[in-house]
C-alpha positions as CSV (number, residue, x, y, z in Angstrom):
1,M,60.5,34.4,-19.3
2,T,56.9,33.4,-19.6
3,A,54.0,35.8,-18.9
4,F,53.5,33.9,-15.6
5,D,57.2,34.3,-14.7
6,E,56.9,38.1,-15.4
7,A,53.8,38.3,-13.1
8,V,55.7,36.5,-10.3
9,E,58.7,38.9,-10.6
10,A,56.3,41.8,-10.6
11,V,54.7,40.6,-7.3
12,R,58.2,40.1,-5.8
13,A,58.9,43.7,-6.8
14,G,55.8,44.9,-4.9
15,R,52.9,44.6,-7.4
16,K,49.6,43.3,-5.9
17,P,48.9,39.7,-6.9
18,E,45.4,40.6,-8.0
19,E,46.8,43.2,-10.4
20,A,49.3,40.8,-11.9
21,A,46.6,38.2,-12.2
22,K,44.3,40.6,-14.0
23,E,47.0,41.2,-16.6
24,L,47.4,37.4,-17.1
25,Y,43.7,36.9,-17.3
26,D,43.4,39.5,-20.1
27,L,45.8,37.5,-22.2
28,L,43.6,34.4,-22.1
29,T,41.1,33.2,-24.7
30,D,37.6,32.4,-23.5
31,D,38.3,28.7,-23.7
32,E,41.4,29.2,-21.5
33,R,39.4,31.3,-19.1
34,L,36.9,28.5,-18.6
35,S,39.6,26.0,-18.3
36,L,40.9,27.7,-15.2
37,L,37.8,26.7,-13.3
38,D,38.1,22.9,-13.3
39,G,40.5,20.0,-13.8
40,D,42.7,19.4,-16.8
41,T,42.2,15.7,-17.0
42,P,39.1,14.3,-18.8
43,F,36.7,12.9,-16.2
44,W,36.6,9.3,-17.3
45,E,40.3,9.1,-17.9
46,G,40.9,10.4,-14.4
47,L,38.3,8.2,-12.6
48,T,39.6,5.1,-14.4
49,A,43.1,5.9,-13.4
50,I,42.2,5.9,-9.7
51,G,40.8,2.4,-10.1
52,L,43.8,1.2,-12.1
53,E,46.8,2.8,-10.4
54,G,45.5,4.4,-7.1
55,Y,44.6,7.8,-5.9
56,N,46.8,10.8,-6.4
57,V,49.9,8.9,-7.3
58,R,50.9,12.2,-9.0
59,P,49.6,15.7,-8.7
60,Y,46.1,16.5,-10.1
61,V,46.5,19.6,-12.3
62,H,43.8,22.3,-12.7
63,G,43.9,25.3,-15.0
64,A,47.4,25.0,-16.5
65,V,48.0,27.3,-19.5
66,A,51.2,26.2,-21.1
67,R,51.5,29.0,-23.6
68,L,51.7,31.6,-20.8
69,G,53.6,29.4,-18.4
70,V,50.7,29.2,-15.9
71,P,51.3,26.1,-13.9
72,G,47.8,25.7,-12.5
73,T,47.0,24.3,-9.1
74,R,48.9,21.0,-8.8
75,F,47.0,19.1,-6.0
76,V,48.6,16.6,-3.6
77,D,46.5,15.3,-0.7
78,G,47.3,14.8,3.0
79,P,47.3,15.3,6.0
80,R,49.3,12.2,7.0
81,G,52.1,13.3,4.6
82,C,52.7,13.7,0.9
83,V,50.2,11.3,-0.8
84,A,52.0,11.4,-4.2
85,G,55.1,9.3,-4.5
86,H,56.6,7.5,-1.6
87,G,57.0,10.0,1.2
88,T,57.2,10.2,5.0
89,A,54.1,8.8,6.7
90,F,53.6,10.8,9.9
91,P,51.2,9.8,12.6
92,V,47.7,10.8,11.8
93,S,46.6,14.4,12.7
94,M,44.7,13.3,15.8
95,A,47.9,11.8,17.2
96,R,49.8,15.0,16.3
97,G,47.1,17.0,18.1
98,A,47.9,14.9,21.2
99,T,51.4,16.4,21.3
100,W,49.9,19.9,21.9
101,D,53.1,21.1,20.3
102,V,52.4,23.5,17.4
103,A,56.1,24.1,16.7
104,L,56.5,20.4,16.2
105,E,53.5,20.4,13.8
106,E,55.1,23.2,11.8
107,Q,58.1,21.0,11.4
108,V,55.9,18.3,10.0
109,G,54.4,20.8,7.6
110,D,57.9,21.8,6.5
111,V,58.6,18.2,5.5
112,I,55.3,17.7,3.7
113,G,55.7,20.9,1.8
114,R,59.2,19.9,0.5
115,E,58.1,16.4,-0.4
116,I,55.1,17.8,-2.4
117,R,57.5,20.1,-4.3
118,A,59.6,17.0,-5.0
119,Q,56.6,15.3,-6.6
120,G,55.9,18.3,-8.8
121,G,53.0,19.6,-6.7
122,N,52.3,23.2,-5.7
123,F,49.1,22.7,-3.7
124,F,48.6,20.8,-0.4
125,G,45.0,19.7,0.2
126,G,45.6,18.4,3.7
127,V,44.9,21.0,6.4
128,C,41.9,19.3,8.0
129,V,40.3,21.0,10.9
130,N,36.8,19.6,11.0
131,L,35.4,19.4,14.5
132,P,34.4,15.9,15.5
133,R,31.2,16.3,17.6
134,H,31.1,12.5,18.0
135,P,34.0,10.0,18.2
136,A,32.3,7.6,15.7
137,W,33.1,9.9,12.8
138,G,35.1,7.8,10.3
139,R,37.6,10.4,9.4
140,I,38.3,11.6,12.9
141,Q,42.0,10.6,12.3
142,E,42.4,13.5,9.9
143,T,41.7,16.2,12.4
144,Y,43.4,17.3,15.6
145,G,40.9,17.2,18.4
146,D,37.4,18.5,19.3
147,D,38.3,21.9,20.8
148,P,38.0,24.9,18.3
149,Y,41.0,26.8,19.8
150,H,43.3,23.7,19.7
151,L,42.1,22.8,16.2
152,G,42.8,26.3,14.9
153,E,46.3,26.6,16.3
154,F,47.3,23.2,14.8
155,G,45.8,24.0,11.4
156,A,47.6,27.3,11.5
157,A,50.9,25.6,12.3
158,L,50.5,23.1,9.4
159,T,49.7,26.0,7.1
160,R,52.8,27.9,8.2
161,G,55.0,24.9,7.6
162,T,53.7,23.8,4.2
163,Q,53.2,27.3,2.7
164,K,56.9,27.9,2.8
165,Y,56.9,25.7,-0.3
166,V,53.3,25.3,-1.7
167,M,49.8,26.6,-1.4
168,A,47.9,25.1,1.5
169,C,44.2,24.3,1.6
170,V,42.0,24.0,4.7
171,K,39.1,21.6,4.6
172,H,36.2,20.7,4.7
173,F,34.1,23.8,4.9
174,A,31.9,23.3,6.8
175,L,30.2,21.0,9.4
176,N,31.7,17.8,7.9
177,S,31.9,15.2,10.6
178,M,29.8,12.3,9.2
179,E,31.3,9.9,6.7
180,N,28.8,7.3,5.5
181,A,26.1,9.9,4.8
182,R,28.4,12.7,3.6
183,F,26.9,12.8,0.0
184,T,23.3,13.0,1.3
185,V,23.1,14.5,4.7
186,D,21.8,18.0,5.4
187,V,23.2,19.5,8.6
188,T,21.2,22.3,10.2
189,V,22.7,24.6,12.7
190,D,21.7,28.0,14.2
191,E,23.9,30.9,13.4
192,A,25.3,31.4,16.9
193,T,26.4,27.7,17.1
194,L,27.9,27.8,13.7
195,H,30.0,30.9,14.4
196,D,30.9,30.0,18.1
197,V,31.6,26.3,17.7
198,Y,32.1,25.1,14.1
199,L,33.8,28.0,12.4
200,P,36.4,29.6,14.7
201,H,39.1,27.1,13.8
202,F,38.6,27.8,10.1
203,K,38.8,31.5,10.9
204,R,42.1,31.0,12.7
205,V,43.6,29.2,9.6
206,I,42.2,31.9,7.3
207,D,43.9,34.6,9.5
208,E,47.1,32.6,9.1
209,G,46.9,33.3,5.4
210,V,45.9,29.9,4.0
211,A,45.7,30.0,0.2
212,A,42.6,27.9,-0.3
213,V,39.5,26.5,1.3
214,M,37.9,23.2,0.2
215,T,34.2,22.9,0.6
216,A,32.5,19.9,2.1
217,Y,30.2,17.3,0.5
218,N,27.3,17.7,2.9
219,S,24.5,20.2,2.7
220,V,24.4,23.0,5.3
221,N,21.0,24.5,6.2
222,G,19.5,23.2,3.0
223,E,22.2,24.0,0.4
224,W,25.2,21.9,-0.7
225,A,28.4,23.3,0.8
226,G,30.0,23.4,-2.7
227,Q,27.4,25.9,-3.8
228,N,26.5,27.5,-0.5
229,R,26.6,31.3,-0.9
230,Y,26.3,32.0,2.8
231,L,29.5,30.0,3.6
232,M,31.6,31.0,0.6
233,T,30.6,34.6,0.1
234,E,28.9,36.0,3.2
235,V,31.3,34.3,5.6
236,L,34.6,33.9,3.8
237,R,34.5,37.1,1.7
238,E,32.3,39.6,3.4
239,Q,32.7,38.8,7.1
240,W,36.3,37.5,7.0
241,D,37.6,39.6,4.1
242,W,39.6,36.6,2.7
243,P,41.3,36.9,-0.7
244,G,42.1,33.2,-1.3
245,I,40.5,30.5,-3.5
246,T,37.6,28.1,-2.9
247,V,37.8,24.6,-4.3
248,S,35.3,21.8,-4.3
249,D,35.7,18.4,-2.8
250,F,36.3,15.8,-5.4
251,I,33.8,14.5,-8.0
252,W,30.6,14.9,-5.9
253,G,31.4,18.3,-4.3
254,L,28.8,20.3,-6.2
255,R,25.5,19.7,-8.0
256,D,25.1,22.7,-10.4
257,A,28.0,24.3,-12.2
258,A,26.5,27.8,-12.6
259,A,25.0,27.8,-9.0
260,S,28.4,26.9,-7.6
261,L,30.1,29.7,-9.5
262,E,27.5,32.3,-8.5
263,A,27.8,31.2,-4.8
264,G,31.5,31.8,-4.9
265,L,33.2,28.4,-5.7
266,D,36.3,29.1,-7.8
267,L,37.5,25.7,-8.8
268,E,35.8,22.3,-9.4
269,E,38.2,19.5,-8.5
270,P,39.8,17.3,-9.7
271,F,38.7,16.6,-13.3
272,A,36.9,18.2,-16.2
273,Q,33.4,17.4,-15.1
274,Q,30.2,19.4,-14.5
275,R,31.6,22.8,-15.5
276,A,33.2,21.3,-18.6
277,M,29.8,19.8,-19.5
278,H,27.4,22.6,-18.6
279,L,29.0,26.0,-17.8
280,R,29.2,27.4,-21.3
281,D,25.6,26.6,-22.0
282,Q,24.6,28.1,-18.6
283,L,26.5,31.2,-19.5
284,D,24.6,31.5,-22.7
285,A,21.3,31.0,-20.8
286,G,22.1,33.7,-18.3
287,Q,22.3,31.4,-15.3
288,T,25.7,32.9,-14.5
289,S,28.0,35.5,-16.1
290,W,31.4,36.0,-17.6
291,D,32.0,38.5,-14.7
292,M,31.8,35.5,-12.3
293,V,34.2,33.6,-14.5
294,E,36.6,36.5,-14.4
295,R,36.2,36.9,-10.6
296,S,37.2,33.3,-10.0
297,G,39.8,33.2,-12.7
298,I,41.7,36.2,-11.2
299,R,41.5,34.7,-7.8
300,L,43.0,31.4,-9.1
301,L,45.8,33.2,-10.9
302,A,46.5,35.5,-8.0
303,A,46.8,32.6,-5.6
304,Q,49.4,31.1,-7.9
305,V,51.5,34.2,-8.4
306,R,51.3,35.0,-4.7
307,S,52.6,31.6,-3.7
308,Y,55.4,31.4,-6.4
309,A,56.5,34.9,-5.5
310,G,57.0,34.0,-1.8
311,R,57.9,30.3,-1.7
312,A,61.3,29.0,-0.8
313,G,63.7,27.8,-3.5
314,G,65.9,24.7,-3.4
315,D,66.7,21.4,-4.8
316,F,63.6,19.2,-4.4
317,G,64.7,16.0,-6.2
318,P,64.0,12.4,-5.3
319,Q,66.4,12.6,-2.4
320,T,63.8,14.8,-0.7
321,M,61.4,11.9,0.0
322,A,61.4,10.1,3.3
323,T,64.9,11.1,4.4
324,A,66.5,9.8,7.5
325,E,65.8,13.2,9.2
326,S,62.1,13.0,8.2
327,R,61.8,9.5,9.5
328,A,63.4,10.6,12.8
329,L,60.9,13.4,13.0
330,A,58.1,11.0,12.4
331,R,59.4,8.8,15.3
332,T,59.7,11.8,17.6
333,V,56.2,13.0,16.8
334,A,54.7,9.5,17.4
335,A,56.4,9.1,20.7
336,R,55.4,12.5,21.9
337,A,51.8,11.8,20.8
338,M,51.2,8.6,22.9
339,V,49.0,9.2,25.9
340,L,49.6,7.2,29.1
341,L,46.1,6.8,30.4
342,K,46.9,4.5,33.3
343,N,50.0,3.2,35.1
344,D,49.3,1.5,38.3
345,H,52.1,0.1,40.5
346,G,54.8,1.6,38.3
347,T,54.1,-1.0,35.6
348,L,55.8,1.2,33.1
349,P,58.5,1.9,32.0
350,L,60.0,-1.4,31.2
351,D,63.8,-1.8,31.6
352,P,65.3,-3.8,28.6
353,A,68.1,-4.9,30.9
354,E,65.7,-6.6,33.3
355,V,62.9,-7.8,31.0
356,T,63.7,-11.3,29.8
357,S,60.4,-12.4,28.3
358,I,57.5,-10.7,26.7
359,A,54.1,-11.9,25.5
360,L,53.1,-9.7,22.6
361,I,49.4,-10.3,21.9
362,G,46.8,-9.0,19.4
363,R,46.0,-9.0,15.7
364,L,47.5,-5.6,15.3
365,A,50.9,-6.5,16.9
366,T,52.3,-7.4,13.6
367,A,50.1,-5.3,11.3
368,T,51.1,-2.4,9.0
369,N,48.4,-0.2,10.4
370,M,49.1,3.5,9.7
371,G,45.4,4.6,9.2
372,D,42.7,4.3,6.6
373,H,43.1,3.7,2.9
374,G,41.3,6.9,1.8
375,S,42.6,10.1,0.4
376,S,45.1,10.6,3.2
377,D,46.9,7.3,2.7
378,V,50.7,7.8,2.3
379,R,52.6,5.2,0.4
380,A,55.6,5.1,2.7
381,P,58.7,3.2,1.6
382,S,58.8,1.2,4.9
383,H,56.9,0.7,8.1
384,V,57.9,-0.4,11.6
385,T,55.3,-2.7,13.3
386,P,54.9,-3.0,17.1
387,L,56.7,-6.3,17.0
388,E,59.6,-4.9,15.1
389,G,60.0,-2.0,17.4
390,I,59.8,-4.0,20.6
391,T,62.2,-6.6,19.2
392,A,64.7,-3.9,18.5
393,A,64.3,-2.4,21.9
394,F,64.5,-5.7,23.8
395,P,67.2,-7.6,22.0
396,D,67.8,-10.0,24.9
397,A,64.2,-10.8,25.6
398,E,62.3,-13.9,24.4
399,I,59.2,-12.6,22.6
400,T,56.2,-14.8,22.2
401,V,53.7,-13.5,19.6
402,V,50.0,-14.4,19.7
403,T,47.9,-12.8,16.9
404,G,44.9,-15.1,16.8
405,D,41.6,-14.4,18.5
406,D,42.1,-17.0,21.2
407,P,41.9,-15.8,24.8
408,A,43.2,-19.1,26.2
409,E,46.3,-19.1,24.0
410,A,46.8,-15.4,24.9
411,A,46.5,-16.1,28.6
412,A,48.9,-19.0,28.4
413,A,51.5,-16.9,26.7
414,A,51.0,-14.1,29.2
415,R,51.3,-16.5,32.2
416,A,54.6,-17.7,30.9
417,A,56.1,-14.2,30.3
418,Q,57.5,-11.5,32.6
419,V,55.5,-8.8,30.8
420,A,52.3,-9.0,28.6
421,I,51.7,-6.3,26.0
422,V,48.3,-6.4,24.2
423,V,47.9,-4.3,21.0
424,A,44.2,-3.8,20.4
425,G,42.1,-1.4,18.5
426,Y,41.0,-0.6,14.9
427,D,42.3,-0.6,11.4
428,A,41.2,0.7,8.0
429,L,38.3,-1.7,7.8
430,D,36.9,-0.3,11.1
431,E,37.1,3.5,10.5
432,G,38.2,5.9,7.8
433,E,37.2,7.5,4.6
434,Y,34.4,5.7,2.8
435,V,33.4,5.7,-0.9
436,G,31.1,2.7,-1.4
437,P,29.8,1.2,-4.6
438,E,26.7,3.4,-4.4
439,A,28.8,6.4,-5.3
440,T,29.0,5.1,-8.9
441,Q,25.5,3.6,-8.8
442,R,23.2,6.0,-7.1
443,P,21.3,7.9,-9.8
444,E,21.6,11.4,-8.3
445,L,25.4,10.9,-8.0
446,V,25.9,9.3,-11.4
447,A,24.0,12.2,-12.9
448,L,27.0,14.4,-12.0
449,F,29.2,12.4,-14.4
450,P,29.8,13.1,-18.1
451,P,28.3,10.5,-20.4
452,A,30.1,7.2,-19.8
453,P,32.1,5.4,-22.5
454,E,30.6,2.0,-23.3
455,G,31.5,-0.5,-20.6
456,A,33.0,2.1,-18.2
457,F,30.8,1.1,-15.2
458,E,31.3,-2.6,-15.7
459,A,35.1,-2.1,-15.8
460,M,35.0,-0.3,-12.4
461,A,32.7,-2.9,-10.7
462,P,34.0,-3.8,-7.2
463,D,34.8,-7.4,-8.2
464,T,37.1,-6.2,-11.0
465,G,39.8,-4.8,-8.7
466,N,39.7,-1.6,-10.6
467,S,37.0,0.2,-8.6
468,P,37.6,3.8,-7.4
469,T,35.8,2.9,-4.2
470,I,37.5,2.6,-0.8
471,E,37.4,-0.7,1.0
472,G,36.1,-0.7,4.5
473,G,36.2,2.5,6.5
474,G,33.3,4.7,7.3
475,D,31.9,5.7,10.6
476,R,32.6,3.4,13.5
477,A,29.8,1.0,14.3
478,S,31.0,0.7,17.9
479,L,32.9,2.8,20.4
480,T,34.3,-0.2,22.2
481,L,36.8,-2.7,21.1
482,R,35.7,-5.9,19.5
483,P,34.2,-8.2,22.1
484,I,36.9,-10.8,21.5
485,D,39.6,-8.1,22.1
486,E,38.0,-7.2,25.4
487,E,37.8,-10.9,26.3
488,I,41.5,-11.3,25.5
489,I,42.5,-8.3,27.5
490,R,40.6,-9.6,30.6
491,A,42.2,-13.0,30.2
492,V,45.7,-11.7,29.8
493,A,45.3,-9.3,32.8
494,A,44.1,-12.2,34.9
495,A,47.1,-14.3,33.9
496,N,49.8,-11.6,34.2
497,P,49.8,-8.7,36.8
498,R,52.2,-6.7,34.5
499,T,49.9,-6.3,31.6
500,V,50.1,-3.3,29.3
501,V,47.3,-2.5,26.8
502,C,48.3,-0.3,23.8
503,L,45.2,1.1,22.0
504,V,45.3,1.8,18.3
505,A,42.6,4.2,17.4
506,A,41.9,7.8,16.3
507,G,39.1,8.8,18.5
508,A,37.7,7.9,22.0
509,V,37.5,4.3,22.9
510,L,35.1,3.2,25.7
511,T,37.0,1.0,28.1
512,E,34.7,0.6,31.1
513,S,34.3,-3.1,30.8
514,W,38.0,-3.8,31.2
515,R,40.2,-0.8,32.1
516,H,39.9,-1.4,35.9
517,E,41.4,-4.8,35.5
518,V,44.5,-3.6,33.7
519,P,47.4,-1.8,35.4
520,A,48.7,0.1,32.3
521,V,46.9,1.6,29.3
522,L,48.6,3.5,26.5
523,L,46.8,5.3,23.7
524,G,49.2,4.7,20.8
525,W,47.1,6.0,17.8
526,Y,47.9,5.3,14.2
527,A,51.5,6.1,14.7
528,G,53.0,6.4,11.2
529,M,55.9,4.7,9.5
530,E,58.1,4.8,12.6
531,G,55.3,3.9,15.0
532,G,56.8,0.6,16.2
533,H,60.0,2.2,17.3
534,A,58.1,5.1,18.9
535,L,56.0,2.6,20.9
536,A,59.1,1.0,22.2
537,D,60.6,4.4,23.1
538,V,57.7,5.0,25.3
539,L,57.5,1.5,26.8
540,T,61.1,1.6,27.8
541,G,61.1,5.2,29.0
542,A,63.5,6.4,26.3
543,Q,60.7,8.9,25.8
544,N,58.8,10.1,29.0
545,P,55.2,10.1,27.9
546,S,54.0,13.7,27.2
547,G,50.9,13.1,25.0
548,R,47.7,14.6,26.3
549,L,44.2,13.8,25.1
550,P,42.8,16.2,22.5
551,F,39.3,15.2,23.5
552,A,37.5,13.7,26.5
553,I,36.8,10.0,26.8
554,P,33.3,9.4,28.2
555,A,32.3,6.6,30.4
556,S,29.1,5.9,28.5
557,P,27.8,6.4,25.0
558,E,24.8,8.1,26.6
559,H,27.1,11.0,27.4
560,L,27.6,11.8,23.7
561,P,25.5,13.8,21.2
562,P,23.0,11.7,19.2
563,Y,24.5,10.1,16.1
564,D,23.0,8.2,13.2
565,R,25.6,7.4,10.6
566,D,23.0,6.9,7.9
567,A,21.0,10.1,8.7
568,T,19.9,12.3,5.8
569,A,19.2,15.2,8.2
570,I,20.8,16.1,11.5
571,T,21.0,19.2,13.7
572,Y,24.3,20.2,15.4
573,G,24.1,21.8,18.8
574,R,26.7,23.7,20.7
575,L,27.6,21.0,23.2
576,H,29.9,18.1,22.7
577,G,32.9,16.5,24.3
578,Q,34.0,17.9,27.7
579,R,31.4,20.7,27.6
580,L,28.6,18.2,27.1
581,L,29.9,16.1,30.0
582,D,30.0,19.2,32.2
583,D,26.5,20.2,31.2
584,L,25.2,16.6,32.0
585,G,27.0,16.7,35.3
586,V,28.7,13.4,34.6
587,A,32.4,12.4,35.1
588,A,34.6,11.6,32.1
589,A,36.5,8.3,32.1
590,F,39.4,10.6,31.1
591,R,39.1,14.4,30.9
592,H,40.0,16.6,28.0
593,G,43.8,17.2,28.1
594,F,44.5,14.3,30.5
595,G,47.7,12.3,30.3
596,L,50.2,10.7,32.7
597,A,54.0,10.6,32.7
598,Y,56.8,8.7,34.4
599,T,57.2,11.6,36.6
600,T,54.8,14.1,38.3
601,Y,54.3,17.8,37.8
602,E,52.9,20.7,39.8
603,I,51.9,24.2,38.7
604,G,53.4,26.9,40.9
605,K,53.4,30.6,40.6
606,V,51.2,32.1,37.8
607,T,51.5,35.6,36.5
608,L,49.4,37.3,33.9
609,A,50.4,40.5,32.0
610,G,47.9,41.3,29.3
611,T,47.5,38.2,27.2
612,R,50.9,36.7,28.3
613,L,50.6,34.2,31.1
614,T,53.7,32.5,32.7
615,A,53.4,29.5,34.9
616,E,56.1,27.8,36.9
617,V,56.1,24.1,36.4
618,G,57.8,21.8,38.9
619,N,59.0,18.3,38.1
620,T,58.7,16.4,41.3
621,G,59.9,13.1,40.0
622,Q,63.2,11.5,39.0
623,R,62.9,11.7,35.2
624,D,63.3,14.6,32.9
625,G,59.9,15.3,31.3
626,R,57.8,17.5,29.0
627,H,54.6,18.9,30.3
628,V,51.6,20.6,28.7
629,V,50.3,23.6,30.6
630,Q,46.6,24.1,29.7
631,V,44.5,27.2,30.5
632,Y,40.7,26.9,30.5
633,G,38.5,30.0,30.7
634,R,35.0,30.8,31.7
635,D,33.0,34.0,31.0
636,T,31.0,34.5,34.1
637,A,28.9,37.3,32.5
638,G,28.4,35.8,29.1
639,P,25.4,33.9,27.6
640,H,26.9,30.6,28.7
641,P,28.5,31.2,32.1
642,G,28.7,27.5,33.0
643,E,30.9,26.6,30.0
644,T,34.6,26.4,30.0
645,A,36.8,26.6,26.9
646,L,40.5,26.1,26.2
647,V,42.1,29.6,25.9
648,G,45.8,28.7,25.8
649,F,48.4,26.0,26.1
650,A,52.1,25.5,25.9
651,V,54.6,22.6,26.2
652,V,57.6,23.0,28.5
653,D,60.6,20.8,29.1
654,V,61.3,20.3,32.8
655,P,64.3,18.6,34.2
656,A,63.9,16.0,37.0
657,G,63.6,17.6,40.5
658,S,63.7,21.1,39.0
659,S,61.3,23.6,37.5
660,A,60.8,25.6,34.4
661,V,58.6,28.5,33.2
662,A,55.9,27.9,30.6
663,D,54.9,30.9,28.5
664,V,51.3,30.8,27.4
665,E,49.6,33.2,25.0
666,I,46.0,33.6,26.2
667,S,43.2,34.2,23.7
668,L,39.7,35.2,24.8
669,V,38.4,34.5,21.3
670,P,37.2,31.0,22.3
671,L,34.9,32.7,24.8
672,A,33.4,35.2,22.3
673,H,29.8,34.9,21.4
674,W,27.9,35.6,18.2
675,D,26.0,38.9,18.1
676,A,23.3,38.5,15.5
677,S,22.6,42.3,15.3
678,A,26.3,43.2,14.8
679,R,26.9,40.2,12.5
680,R,30.1,39.4,14.4
681,R,31.5,37.7,17.5
682,V,31.9,39.8,20.6
683,L,34.7,39.3,23.0
684,P,34.1,39.1,26.8
685,S,35.5,41.6,29.2
686,P,38.7,40.3,30.8
687,A,37.3,41.3,34.2
688,D,34.5,38.7,33.8
689,V,36.8,35.8,32.8
690,V,38.1,33.3,35.2
691,L,41.2,31.2,34.2
692,E,42.1,27.8,35.4
693,V,45.8,27.0,34.8
694,G,46.4,23.3,35.2
695,S,47.3,20.0,33.5
696,Y,43.9,19.1,32.1
697,A,40.3,20.3,32.1
698,H,38.9,20.8,35.7
699,D,42.2,19.9,37.2
700,P,41.6,20.0,41.0
701,D,45.2,21.3,41.4
702,A,44.7,24.1,38.9
703,V,45.7,27.7,39.8
704,V,42.8,30.1,39.4
705,V,43.3,33.7,38.3
706,Q,41.2,36.5,36.8
707,A,41.9,37.4,33.2
708,G,41.7,41.1,34.0
709,P,41.1,43.7,36.7
C-alpha cells in the first residue's frame, strides 16, 4: 500500500480527513508541497495540446505525487456530460432544469460520475449554478434557470449523483453571467443583493457537501474572483464553515500567485503557470507564507482522501461509456424537458397512423446541434437529428425537407403537406462559451503566461487551425430569431394551418412578431445526443409534455435588466426575470414555470404540516401525464413584501381522469433577507408568509395558504 492508500484506509476507519492529510503533507518535500498548488502539465505543452487535439480529451492532473501514491485532482469538465472520451451527451443543463425533476438530475449525475471514472478522472468540474440575470448570457445553457432556489436544488442533485464516484466542483464563484467581457468586467453588487440573490444557490450546493468551488474570471467589487478574499475566505470559510477546496478557472483565473493564495485559492488550474513562475520568489519576498502553502496543501490532500474513502467501487472500463441505458436516460430527460408553450386547436400531438406528409423546415432540422463548442462540449459517439427522429417516428409519411433560407420554398412545401414543422433557433455560432483571439494577444492576459517558446504564438494563430480559441459563441446579439427565420415561420404558418415551431435555444426567445400566427410552439432546447428521438416522442404524444419554463419569457427587451456585453463595469441589482416583470407591472409572454400538456390539471386540497405540503392534483383530460406543482411564497412583513419567490416544487405522475398527491418540501430560505449587523440571512416568520400553490408563477387558479399560524 502507498502512503495515500494508508490515509484512505485510515479515513474509512474513522480518522478525520484533515488529520490523514496532515500526515501525508509532512512526508512531502518543499518542491512537492508547491506542486500540489497547480497543474502538473507545463503551460505551453498544455496550451498547445488544446489547439492540436482539443480540450480536455483526457483528465487534467494537478498535484500528483507518484512516490506516495497521491493521485492529484484529475479534472474532467461538464455539465453536458463527461467531456473526456466519448460519453453520453445529455441535454444542456437549462433543459434539465426545465424538467423540474431533481431525482432525474441525480440519475444524470450518476452516469456522468461513472463515465469520468472510466476516463481516469476523479474530479468533475461541471456543477454550474450561475444565475443568468439576462437571457443574452452566452453560457446560459450551462445553468438550470434564473431562480436561486431552483438552481440550488438542481446543483445539489447533480452533486449527489456525481460524488458517488468523483469529487464535484460547483462554479463559477461568483456573479459570472457575462461571456464576452468575462476577462475584464468588474461586477459591483451590494452585500444584501449578493447574499439574497446571487449566493443562495451556491450555499445550497455547499451544504450538500460539494468537494470544490471554482472561482470566476470576472472581478467582484474591485477584486478578481480568483484572488477575492471576501468570497473565498469570509464567505466560504468563515460564514459557511466549508472545508472543501477552491480552484481557479482555467489560465486567466487569477492575476497574482501570492495574492490568490493569501485570499484562499487552493489550486491554480489547469497547468503549471503563474504559481510555478512566481510563488517561490514571492515566498522568499514575504508576500505570502509557507503556512498558506500548508493550509491549501492539506485541504487538497484531505479532499482526495475524503473522496476516495467514500466513493463507490466497480468496473469502470470502456463499456461504461454511452451505454444503451445512458442513451435511454438522455432521451427521457430530453423529452421531459421540452416545454409546450402553445397548442391551439389541438394541433399536437400528431398521430403517425394519420399523418401522411410532413414538411420539415429550417437550417437546424438536419443539424448536429447539441450546444456550444466550449468547455462543456461532449464528444458523443452519435447524435440523432430532428429529421432522423421524425423519420423514425413517422415511417409511412412522406417528408419534404427544406433547409435553405427561402420563405417561398418553405411555404410551397408547407402548402403541399399535411403538417409543417419548423425547427428554428440558435447554434454554437450564436451563443456559448467564447475565447477570442484577444485572449492570446491582449497584453494584460499574455502577461499571465510563462515565457513563450519561439514561434509559439504564430503556431496558434487562428488561421493555422491549431488555435486554443473557441469559434463563435459569446453573448447573444439578439433575443429574437434571425429575421429570415421569422419570415419563414410567418410564410409557413400562412400556408399551412397545422404548423408547429420547435425552438432550439437555451434562454428566453422573444416571439412577439410571430407567435400569434402559429398554432403550436414547442421549446426543444439543445436536446443532447438523443434529441431527435425525444422531439418525435413529444410530437407524437408518446411523451405527454411535462417541461416547465425555468425562467420567464418577457414580451419586450425593455422588460429586462440593462445589458452591455462589452461592458468593463456593471452593477447587479436584486430584480431580474419574473420578479422584475412583477415590479414593472408588465405581463410576461410566458410566466416563470409555465408549460402546457396534452391534458389539463387542477390543484385540489392543499394541506401544510410544518415544512411538508401536500397537494392533490387532478388530471382532467384523457391522457396520463406528469405535472409540476410549484409553490411561490411572499413575506408580507419583510423588507420586500411585493416580491414572490419559489419556495418548493415537486413532480407527480397523474393518470388520466384521476388524481394523485404531490409531496412538496417547503423552504423559507428563499424569503430570508441579509442582516448586515448579524452578518447572516434572517428567515421570515411563517405567520407572515403567504404561499401560492399552483402550476406556474401567479397562477390564477393557485390555492393560497398561510405558511404558519
